[in-house]
C-alpha positions as CSV (number, residue, x, y, z in Angstrom):
1,X,-0.6,-15.0,27.2
2,X,-3.9,-15.9,24.2
3,X,-3.5,-18.7,22.0
4,X,-3.5,-19.1,18.8
5,X,-7.4,-19.4,18.5
6,X,-7.7,-16.6,20.1
7,X,-5.5,-14.5,17.5
8,X,-8.0,-16.1,14.8
9,X,-10.8,-15.1,16.3
10,X,-9.3,-11.6,16.7
11,X,-8.5,-12.0,12.9
12,X,-12.0,-12.9,12.2
13,X,-13.4,-10.2,14.1
14,X,-11.4,-7.5,12.2
15,X,-12.6,-9.1,9.0
16,X,-16.6,-8.8,10.6
17,X,-16.0,-5.3,11.3
18,X,-13.6,-3.6,8.3
19,X,-13.4,0.3,8.1
20,X,-12.5,2.1,5.0
21,X,-9.4,4.2,4.6
22,X,-10.0,6.9,7.7
23,X,-12.6,5.2,9.1
24,X,-10.7,2.1,10.9
25,X,-12.1,3.0,14.6
26,X,-13.1,-0.3,15.4
27,X,-9.7,-1.9,14.6
28,X,-7.9,0.7,16.6
29,X,-10.0,0.0,19.3
30,X,-9.5,-3.7,19.5
31,X,-6.0,-3.2,18.7
32,X,-5.6,-0.7,21.3
33,X,-7.1,-3.2,24.0
34,X,-5.7,-6.2,22.9
35,X,-2.0,-3.9,23.5
36,X,-2.9,-2.8,27.3
37,X,-3.3,-6.1,28.2
38,X,0.6,-6.8,26.9
39,X,2.1,-3.5,28.6
40,X,4.1,-2.3,25.8
41,X,7.1,0.6,27.7
42,X,4.6,2.9,25.1
43,X,1.6,2.9,23.4
44,X,0.2,5.9,21.6
45,X,-3.3,5.9,20.0
46,X,-5.3,8.1,17.4
47,X,-1.7,8.6,15.7
48,X,-2.3,10.5,12.3
49,X,-6.8,9.3,12.6
50,X,-6.6,6.1,14.1
51,X,-3.3,4.4,13.8
52,X,-1.2,3.3,16.9
53,X,2.0,2.7,17.3
54,X,3.6,0.2,20.8
55,X,7.1,0.5,21.4
56,X,8.9,-2.5,23.9
57,X,12.3,-1.1,25.2
58,X,13.0,1.9,27.6
59,X,16.4,3.4,25.7
60,X,15.0,5.6,23.2
61,X,18.8,5.9,21.9
62,X,19.1,1.9,21.4
63,X,19.0,0.6,18.3
64,X,15.0,0.0,16.9
65,X,13.5,-1.9,15.0
66,X,9.9,-1.1,13.6
67,X,7.2,-3.6,12.1
68,X,4.5,-2.3,10.3
69,X,1.0,-3.7,10.0
70,X,-1.8,-1.9,7.5
71,X,-6.0,-1.9,9.2
72,X,-7.8,-0.5,6.2
73,X,-10.6,-2.6,4.1
74,X,-11.7,-1.7,0.8
75,X,-15.0,-0.1,-0.9
76,X,-15.8,-4.0,-2.2
77,X,-19.3,-6.1,-1.4
78,X,-18.5,-10.1,0.1
79,X,-20.6,-12.3,-1.7
80,X,-19.0,-15.5,-0.3
81,X,-20.9,-16.9,2.8
82,X,-18.1,-16.6,5.4
83,X,-19.1,-17.4,9.1
84,X,-17.4,-14.0,9.8
85,X,-18.9,-12.3,6.6
86,X,-18.6,-8.2,6.7
87,X,-21.1,-7.1,8.7
88,X,-20.7,-3.4,6.5
89,X,-22.5,-3.0,3.6
90,X,-20.2,-2.5,0.5
91,X,-17.4,-2.4,2.8
92,X,-14.6,-5.8,3.3
93,X,-11.3,-6.8,4.1
94,X,-10.3,-8.0,0.5
95,X,-6.4,-7.1,0.7
96,X,-5.7,-9.3,4.2
97,X,-5.4,-6.4,6.1
98,X,-7.0,-8.0,8.8
99,X,-4.7,-10.5,8.4
100,X,-1.8,-8.3,8.6
101,X,-2.7,-7.0,12.0
102,X,-3.2,-10.4,13.3
103,X,0.7,-11.4,12.8
104,X,1.4,-7.9,14.5
105,X,-0.6,-8.6,17.2
106,X,0.6,-12.2,17.7
107,X,4.4,-10.5,17.3
108,X,3.1,-8.2,20.7
109,X,2.2,-11.2,22.4
110,X,6.3,-12.4,21.8
111,X,7.8,-9.7,22.7
112,X,5.8,-9.3,26.0
113,X,6.6,-13.3,26.4
114,X,10.3,-12.3,26.0
115,X,12.0,-9.5,27.6
116,X,15.5,-10.9,26.0
117,X,13.9,-9.6,22.9
118,X,14.2,-5.9,23.8
119,X,16.7,-6.1,26.5
120,X,19.3,-3.9,24.5
121,X,16.8,-2.5,21.6
122,X,14.0,-1.2,21.0
123,X,11.0,-3.0,19.2
124,X,8.6,-0.7,17.4
125,X,5.0,-1.7,16.1
126,X,3.0,0.4,13.7
127,X,-0.6,-0.1,13.2
128,X,-1.4,1.9,10.3
129,X,-4.4,2.9,8.4
130,X,-5.4,4.6,5.2
131,X,-2.7,2.2,3.4
132,X,-5.3,1.8,0.2
133,X,-5.1,5.5,-0.6
134,X,-1.7,6.2,0.0
135,X,-1.7,8.8,2.8
136,X,-1.7,6.7,6.1
137,X,2.2,6.0,6.9
138,X,2.9,9.6,6.1
139,X,0.8,10.2,8.9
140,X,2.0,8.0,11.2
141,X,5.9,9.6,9.7
142,X,4.4,13.3,10.0
143,X,3.4,12.8,13.9
144,X,6.6,12.8,15.1
145,X,6.7,9.5,17.4
146,X,9.2,7.4,15.3
147,X,11.8,10.0,15.0
148,X,12.1,10.0,18.8
149,X,13.8,6.7,18.3
150,X,16.9,5.6,16.5
151,X,15.3,3.7,13.7
152,X,17.5,1.4,12.2
153,X,15.3,-0.4,9.6
154,X,12.0,-0.8,9.3
155,X,10.0,-4.0,8.1
156,X,6.7,-4.7,6.8
157,X,4.9,-7.8,4.8
158,X,1.9,-8.3,2.7
159,X,0.5,-11.5,2.0
160,X,0.8,-12.2,-2.2
161,X,-1.7,-14.8,-4.0
162,X,-0.2,-17.2,-6.2
163,X,2.5,-18.5,-4.2
164,X,3.1,-21.6,-1.8
165,X,1.5,-20.3,1.9
166,X,4.1,-19.3,4.0
167,X,6.7,-18.9,1.0
168,X,9.2,-15.9,1.7
169,X,8.9,-13.5,-0.9
170,X,12.2,-11.3,-1.5
171,X,13.2,-8.5,-3.6
172,X,16.8,-6.5,-3.5
173,X,15.6,-3.6,-5.3
174,X,11.8,-2.4,-5.6
175,X,9.1,-4.4,-4.2
176,X,6.3,-2.5,-5.1
177,X,5.7,0.2,-8.1
178,X,5.3,3.7,-7.8
179,X,1.8,4.8,-9.0
180,X,-0.5,8.0,-9.0
181,X,-4.0,8.6,-10.8
182,X,-4.0,12.0,-12.8
183,X,-7.0,13.4,-14.0
184,X,-7.2,16.4,-16.9
185,X,-9.3,18.7,-17.2
186,X,-9.7,20.3,-20.6
187,X,-12.4,23.4,-21.0
188,X,-13.3,24.5,-24.3
189,X,-16.2,26.9,-25.4
190,X,-19.7,24.8,-25.4
191,X,-21.7,26.2,-28.8
192,X,-24.5,25.0,-30.7
193,X,-24.3,22.0,-32.8
194,X,-24.9,23.5,-36.1
195,X,-21.6,25.7,-35.7
196,X,-19.0,23.9,-34.2
197,X,-16.6,26.2,-35.8
198,X,-17.6,29.3,-32.9
199,X,-16.7,26.6,-29.9
200,X,-14.0,25.1,-28.9
201,X,-14.1,21.3,-28.7
202,X,-11.8,19.4,-26.4
203,X,-12.9,15.7,-28.6
204,X,-9.5,15.9,-31.0
205,X,-7.6,16.5,-28.1
206,X,-9.1,13.8,-25.8
207,X,-8.3,11.4,-28.9
208,X,-4.4,12.3,-29.4
209,X,-3.3,12.8,-25.7
210,X,-5.1,8.9,-25.7
211,X,-2.8,8.1,-28.5
212,X,0.3,10.0,-26.8
213,X,0.1,8.2,-23.5
214,X,-0.5,4.7,-25.4
215,X,3.4,5.5,-26.2
216,X,4.2,5.9,-22.6
217,X,4.3,2.1,-21.9
218,X,7.9,0.9,-21.7
219,X,9.8,-2.2,-20.6
220,X,13.4,-2.7,-20.6
221,X,16.1,-4.4,-19.0
222,X,16.3,-2.1,-16.5
223,X,14.2,-1.1,-13.8
224,X,13.9,2.3,-14.6
225,X,12.8,1.7,-17.8
226,X,9.7,0.7,-16.7
227,X,6.3,3.1,-17.5
228,X,2.8,2.2,-17.6
229,X,0.1,4.5,-18.5
230,X,-3.1,2.1,-18.1
231,X,-6.8,4.6,-19.4
232,X,-9.3,5.1,-16.3
233,X,-12.2,7.0,-17.7
234,X,-12.9,9.8,-20.3
235,X,-15.7,12.0,-19.6
236,X,-16.8,14.3,-23.0
237,X,-19.7,16.7,-23.0
238,X,-23.2,15.4,-22.7
239,X,-25.9,13.5,-24.2
240,X,-27.6,16.4,-25.8
241,X,-27.8,16.7,-29.4
242,X,-28.3,20.3,-30.2
243,X,-24.7,21.2,-28.8
244,X,-21.2,20.7,-29.3
245,X,-19.0,19.6,-26.4
246,X,-17.5,22.3,-24.2
247,X,-15.1,20.2,-21.5
248,X,-13.6,17.3,-21.3
249,X,-11.8,14.7,-18.5
250,X,-9.6,12.1,-19.1
251,X,-8.1,10.3,-16.1
252,X,-5.0,7.8,-16.0
253,X,-2.9,5.5,-13.7
254,X,0.6,5.8,-14.0
255,X,3.0,3.5,-12.9
256,X,6.7,3.3,-13.0
257,X,9.3,0.8,-10.7
258,X,11.9,3.7,-9.5
259,X,10.7,6.6,-8.1
260,X,13.1,8.6,-10.2
261,X,11.8,7.2,-13.1
262,X,8.0,8.1,-11.7
263,X,9.1,11.5,-11.5
264,X,10.5,11.7,-15.2
265,X,7.1,10.3,-16.6
266,X,4.7,12.5,-14.3
267,X,6.7,15.2,-16.0
268,X,6.5,14.2,-19.5
269,X,2.6,13.2,-19.3
270,X,2.0,16.6,-17.9
271,X,4.3,18.4,-20.6
272,X,2.4,16.4,-23.2
273,X,-1.3,17.3,-22.5
274,X,-0.4,20.8,-21.2
275,X,1.3,21.2,-24.9
276,X,-1.9,19.4,-26.7
277,X,-4.4,21.5,-24.5
278,X,-2.4,24.7,-26.0
279,X,-2.6,23.6,-29.5
280,X,-6.3,23.0,-29.1
281,X,-6.8,26.2,-27.3
282,X,-8.1,24.9,-24.7
283,X,-7.8,25.2,-20.5
284,X,-6.3,22.8,-18.5
285,X,-6.1,21.5,-14.7
286,X,-4.6,18.7,-13.6
287,X,-5.4,16.9,-10.3
288,X,-4.2,13.7,-8.6
289,X,-5.6,10.9,-6.4
290,X,-3.8,7.9,-4.5
291,X,-0.2,8.7,-4.9
292,X,1.9,6.0,-3.9
293,X,6.0,5.9,-4.4
294,X,7.9,3.1,-5.2
295,X,8.4,0.4,-2.8
296,X,12.6,0.8,-3.2
297,X,13.9,-1.6,-0.9
298,X,17.7,-1.9,1.0
299,X,19.5,-4.3,-0.5
300,X,21.8,-5.7,2.3
301,X,18.9,-5.8,4.7
302,X,17.6,-8.0,2.2
303,X,20.4,-9.6,1.0
304,X,20.4,-10.8,4.8
305,X,16.8,-11.5,5.2
306,X,17.5,-13.9,2.4
307,X,20.3,-15.6,3.8
308,X,19.0,-16.0,7.2
309,X,16.1,-17.9,6.4
310,X,17.4,-20.1,3.3
311,X,19.9,-21.2,6.4
312,X,16.9,-22.1,8.6
313,X,15.1,-24.0,6.0
314,X,12.5,-21.9,5.5
315,X,11.1,-21.6,2.0
316,X,12.8,-18.0,0.0
317,X,11.8,-17.3,-3.3
318,X,13.8,-14.2,-5.0
319,X,11.3,-11.9,-7.1
320,X,12.5,-11.6,-10.5
321,X,10.8,-8.4,-11.0
322,X,8.9,-5.7,-8.4
323,X,4.9,-6.1,-8.2
324,X,3.2,-3.5,-10.4
325,X,0.5,-2.6,-7.7
326,X,1.9,-0.4,-5.0
327,X,2.2,-0.1,-1.3
328,X,2.5,3.0,1.0
329,X,5.2,1.3,2.8
330,X,7.5,2.9,0.6
331,X,7.2,6.2,2.7
332,X,9.0,4.6,5.3
333,X,11.9,3.2,3.3
334,X,12.0,7.1,2.1
335,X,13.5,7.9,5.5
336,X,15.0,4.7,6.8
337,X,16.4,1.4,5.4
338,X,14.2,-1.6,5.2
339,X,12.5,-3.9,3.4
340,X,8.7,-4.4,2.6
341,X,8.5,-8.6,2.0
342,X,5.7,-10.9,0.7
343,X,4.2,-14.0,2.2
344,X,2.6,-16.4,0.1
345,X,-0.9,-16.9,0.1
346,X,-1.5,-20.0,-1.7
347,X,-0.8,-21.2,-5.6
348,X,-4.8,-21.0,-6.0
349,X,-5.5,-18.1,-3.5
350,X,-8.3,-15.7,-5.0
351,X,-5.9,-12.4,-6.0
352,X,-6.2,-9.3,-3.8
353,X,-8.7,-7.3,-4.3
354,X,-11.0,-9.9,-5.5
355,X,-14.4,-10.3,-4.1
356,X,-14.0,-14.1,-3.1
357,X,-10.8,-13.1,-1.5
358,X,-10.1,-14.3,2.4
359,X,-7.3,-14.0,4.0
360,X,-5.6,-17.4,4.8
361,X,-5.5,-17.9,8.7
362,X,-3.0,-21.1,8.2
363,X,0.0,-17.9,7.7
364,X,-0.4,-15.7,10.6
365,X,1.7,-18.1,12.6
366,X,4.3,-18.4,10.3
367,X,4.5,-14.8,9.0
368,X,4.7,-13.6,13.0
369,X,7.8,-16.2,13.0
370,X,9.6,-14.2,10.3
371,X,9.3,-11.1,12.5
372,X,10.2,-12.6,15.4
373,X,13.4,-14.2,13.6
374,X,14.2,-10.2,12.2
375,X,14.0,-8.6,15.8
376,X,16.1,-11.8,17.8
377,X,18.9,-12.0,15.2
378,X,19.1,-8.0,15.0
379,X,18.9,-7.9,11.5
380,X,19.6,-4.1,11.0
């Protein structure tokens, strides 16, 4: 078995060789090579692109625990002078997925060293690419490999700056919000600036859409009451003073704390824009990007996690509300019971997606132990 020092070296190597969503080749090959040395019962490579699935346990009908780590990086440059600094221009691990992968590789070591952990159950480790775009988890699901096992629960974690290192963060309801980026393209008719009445200028429609979406924001006593609309950008006409604009694009990110309320918000938004476009004589096309479901945890499993780790003397914090950012772990929760939980990465630690962010090596062992306890105590 490798040492903790070796796991840290692997984390630093992953950090130095980041891959954007869909380009995680280095991480894939390192993970496969490491797992091969541990002799899992099953090892699947290139799952949904650069995903890897490893399984310990030989009876597919036995209860199965699935544990997930994500592997992709972000299009963010790294200004700080780390000894293991990213070698890829404008790409860096600024969300901690290098650390999440290292944690799961440590869990793999624990499984390989303790056959009793999978004597009467299976343990499936998911190394998932493309989390940042929201497509990776669905690709692993669509591979059909997970459905070949009797999965009783799926667990994943995310490091969370702003909380004490190693603190376990739980939410029995939604852990992370649903979100989607929407672009509304409005097409009218461009004309000479001296005769705007001969054209169809989308400017007033854009202004009305922006004002309408500002009224979508709400927060109440229930999770379903929360909705958020953030204006991302507007493009209207061009800098040509002899013409009246004939087309425009307006972009928003929509958020909600439940999948049901997200669906309602999206329908309401599209309906309002369609009405405004028709009133102004504009053609409308709609596109979306980075769609994420809400990570709606299984309450019973989260309560069992809280009871177990509190009794074990671990620092456990029950969160008052979901995080507003999104996580594509949510897709697993649409198919199987499970939970996404957080592990504190430092009260004064730089926030996720910040150029100065760097995963804290000190929580790798503790986070791996959380997963180990879930497996050992069969929390499903």
